[in-house]
C-alpha positions, 0 to 999 in steps of 0.5 A: 500500500502506498504511504502518504507524503506526510508518513514518509516525511515523518518516518524520515525525520524520526529515523534522522533523529534516532540515527543522529542521537546514536551518532552523538552518543557514540561520539561522546562515549568515544571522546575520552578513549580517543583523547587517551589514544592521541596522548599515548601516540604523541608520548610514544613519538616523543620517547621514540626520538631518544630511546627504544620503548620496551615491549609492553611497557606502560608508556604514560608512566615511562613518559612521566618518569623520563620527561620534563616539559617546558615551553619557550618563545622566540626569545628563549624565555620560559613560559610558565603559564602553559604546559608543554603537553597542552601546546597544539604544535599544528596550531602554533605552526599555523600562526603567521607571526613567529613572535606569537608562537610557543615552542614546547621542549621535552627534556629527557632526564638522565637515568644515571645522574639525578637532575641531569638532562641527557637530551632535549626533544623538539617538536617540528612541523611542516609541509611535504608534497601532499600535506603536512609532515611533523616529528620530534628531534632529540638533541644531545646535551651539547645542544648541537648533536642529533641523538635521534628523530621520529618523523610522521606524515599525513598523506605522503606517497607510499614507498616514496615520501612516506618512507620518512617514517621508516627507522632505517631512514631516521637513523641517518640523522643520528650524530649530525650537527645543527650548528656550523663552526661559528655556532650559526644554524646550519641545520641538517639536509637530506640530499637529492637521490639515494645511496650517495657518498657522504663525506665523513667530515660533513656533519650536516648532510644525510642520504636522501630519498629516491623519487621523493624530492618534494618531501625531502625539501619540505623536511629540510625546510621544516628542520632548519626553520625550527632549529632557528626558532629554538636557537635562543632557547639553546643559548639561554639554557646553556647560560643557565647551566653555566650559571651566568650571573644575572647582569651578564645574562641581560647583556648577552640577551641583546646579542645575536643567538650565535654570539650569545652561545659561545660566551 
């Protein structure tokens, strides 16, 4: 029997309300598990830049034991009003004025010496060929040598640019240097092509990715940009650890970052 238009409209409206309610309920119930999973993935990546995470370990507890987060700005000032874990890296990346950006630093505590920081883990964010790329770079306590990296992406080409997530690719960055001999930011660059001969005295180049020129260019730009952003933090942290007198701090902060760093 043919139903009236009113019946069809009423039935469709009721079905829409029921399905919409179910979807809203599912979203509400899943919100907290999704938040926890997102937090877990982020903390895994932070730790993964500096250590191999044992199978079955409680990542959140390991993170709390090993990591101390701080937030800095372009001047290297520590911002106490916000937690490093609460900073949305993507949102900060999108800000057009670098003076408004906030930069989290995740300090990796020494397992042997209490109060000593073994590495500084820096979030980085940029654009690859198709979409955004990001990662975490661990810097040794000399503020110059890369201890390890973790990279990820949203939509790079499988087998090409997407290889930045592979452990063997990320290992290429270990031991490379950020600064040149005058303590200016030189950064680290993936060169064009693969299976290149890298001079042993070249601390700034790593082997590239065949067929992924645009991804590697995006990664190179991302790294140099963030190393420049964190330059003032390195200088300030160096002075803090060297216990420079407050008057000297004020004078040094007016110099360019590379000059401050070699005081």
